[in-house]
N, C-alpha and C positions, 0 to 999 in steps of 0.2 A: 408447460416448460418440461424439458427433458429431466429425468431423475438424476442423471449424472451431473448436469449443470446445477441443478438445485442443491445437491450435496456440496459441490465445489464452492458455490457462492457462500454457503454457511460456514464451510471450513476456512475459506479465505478471511471472512469477517472475524471469526473466532481467533484466527492466527494473528491478524493485524492488531486486534485489541489486546491480546496477551503479550505480544512481543514488541509492539510499537515500531515495527519495521515499515519501510517505505513501500510504495506500490511496486517499484522495480524489484525489491527484495522478495516481496510476496509472489510476484510473477515468476521469479527464478525458482522459488521453492515448489510452486505448483506446476511448473513447466508449461506456462502459458505466456502470452505476450502481455505487456503492461497495458495495452489497449483493452484487452479482454478483462483484466482485473478491474480497470476503471469502469468499463461497461457493467461488469458484475455489481460493482458498488453503487453506481449512479442510476442504473435502470432496473436491474433485476432484484437487488436487495430490498428496495422499498416495497415491492410487490410481495415479498416473502415475509419480512419482519420489519415493521416501522421503527420500533425501539432500537433494534440492532443497527438499522440504517442511520439513525440519529447519532448513535455512539461512534460508528465508523466515520461518519461525516465530520464529527468533532475532531477525530484523530487526523483526518486528512487536512483539515483546516489548520491544525497545529503544525503539521509538516510544512505546509505552505508558509506559515508564519516564521519558521526557523530555517528555511532553506538557504537564506543568504549566509547564515552562520556555518552551516555544513559545507557550503561551497567554498567559503574562506578557509576552513580547516583543510579541506581537500587540496586546495591550491598551495597552502603552506607546506603540507606534506610532500607534494610533488616537487617543489623547489628545494626543500631540504634534502630530499633524496637525490636530486640531480647535482647538488653540491659535492656529494661524497664521491 
C-alpha cells in the first residue's frame, strides 16, 4: 500500500473517532470523496489495524442508527428557514 494512502487512512480513522463526524464531513476535511473514505474504512483499515477498525466500525454503525434523527432535524431547519 502506498505510504500516502496508509497515512491518510490512519489520520481519517483518528479524526472520526476524536470528532464523531460523518463520512461526508471526514471526506470534506481530507479533500477526498466519501467513497474513498468508505473504502479506506472498510477495506484498507482492517489490513492496517484491526482494533482501530473495530472502533471506527462501531462509530459508523452509530451514525447509521441515528441518521433518521439527523435527517428530521435538517428538514425542520430547512422549513423554518423558508418560513422567514
